[in-house]
C-alpha angles and dihedrals in degrees: 000000000000116000123247132174123241093252091056091049092050091049090050091049093052092047090050089050090055094043092052091047097051097035088057090084096035102048093062096041109205091342113174092355088072092069093048092047094049092045099047105027102030096029097228120164122242096255093053091046091052093046095051093045090051093049090052092048092050089053088054091050090066090064097043106090094033087053090056091048090050092053090049093055107030125088091195095077094142092052092049091052092047092050091049092052091053093049094049091050097047092046092050094046090055093064099087089050095053108027101162123109102262098045091046091051091048096046093047090046090055090047093051093042089057096040093060087077095068104069097050093038095052092045092047094049090047092051092044092054104036105025133220096297093061098030099101091048092046093049089050088053092047091053091046092058091040092056092043089054091049091050093050093046092047091048091051090046092050095049093044094045091055090062104028106025135249095303091074089084089073092060092046090052091054093051093049090049092058092049091048092053091054091048094050092051090051091066105103109243092210091058092067119090101201095196090053089045091063093054108272117139125270092270139083104297100165091121095043122099127212117257117255118271087252087081087079090064097034093058103082095189089056090055091049091048090050091053091050092048090051091052092046092057094039085061101036108038098071099041099082095043088052091051089049092052092050092050093046092050090055094052121000093193095060100028094105092044091052090047088053090051089054092050094045091049092051095043092051089055091046091060098068093038092052088049090049091054091049093049103038112019094090089054102037099037134267097239092055092058093047092050090051090054090054094047093055093066100066090050092049093048092051094048093053089065095059098076144358092214109130093225091052092049092051091047093052089049087069087078089063085064091058097047100037092040091057095041095050092052099041098043100078090038092059093045090050089051092053097042100039114144093003096099089229101097098121099040087050089052089051092049094050091044087052088058093048091046089056087054092049092049092051091043097067093044092047092048094046094054094043090052092051092046104036110004139256097294092056090050093053092049091048092051092048092052090056091057091049089059089051091052091053092050091049094049094049105033111024116085124213099275093197087079089063091050090050095052109287128132117321135199114274092005095288115168124210127244117222112282117249124239116280110274118241117256 
């Protein structure tokens, strides 16, 4: 591991805090606001919205695993993140200029194709700076600032949209993009150990070689985790857009503001749960947190069917903060457990994110057609049932990955080097 002084580590930590805060709005592009904008401003129906969002997501899937491989090999991780932020922003800002089906599908495909860089890149930089011993805590901190950034951006969007209309989200996205670029470039390049960033142990690995890509298929727990992640997103991805559509249909003028209230409520809950994962997951077990994230979704889907009252819908959305807050923080930790000392950490992240992106792409299409055929309540119940299947698979087939992190069996017989001391933040 390359040496760094405590001041350099603290500077890197503060820059990562800022990058996670400002990238929160950029990394998802328009996110759930896209459905509200297309429904209320462009007058699309739910099935067409779901279909275009799925097409765009599928286009992003193509870039997912290659993006992880790129992050594993490149030493220009900051430049890659900066370029991705610019692409996401430009693609999203083009939407009001070209609002027909094909241009929207293309622009959102470009945005999602670029945005897939952020999760592996942020995790890799964090691991490369702070090492395995501090990784869970650092990821919890990353997610804390990410959710805080989402809450602030959503709050600003909601207040601004009430006075200026739904298109204000485009201006907010541009402002956050500029701030994120500055934050990324403030991360000290010399603070990143690029061998450590790809999953080698906190020791001198200059003579070690990455495992073959076959390790992704040879590691059975990784395959099980990928299936569970797919089912999580097949269930979760469409829930918030459906809530946004229901709220917008009740009152077009405040649809975007109510959507923002949903996002703010969830993001505020995500903050303490991300902190909880960072502080306790190494002690309580990584699988337990992941299973809890899956179990939240069936409950959430069922509760959405009880009432169309906007206050009820926003209240139920708090559960999204629990599930997504846990999932976002525990995801890279589990992948790092399974791929430790293989040198394939980021390509494994990309592969698993590919699986969950397939789930997300199918989610919006599934939900759109169920809504058209049977109504919103049937769509929420269907999505919740998918997550229940994922929880069963996780409970039965996924081992406790923390054992691997602590010195248990590793893919291809790799053996761990001693973990380094926790880096100063």
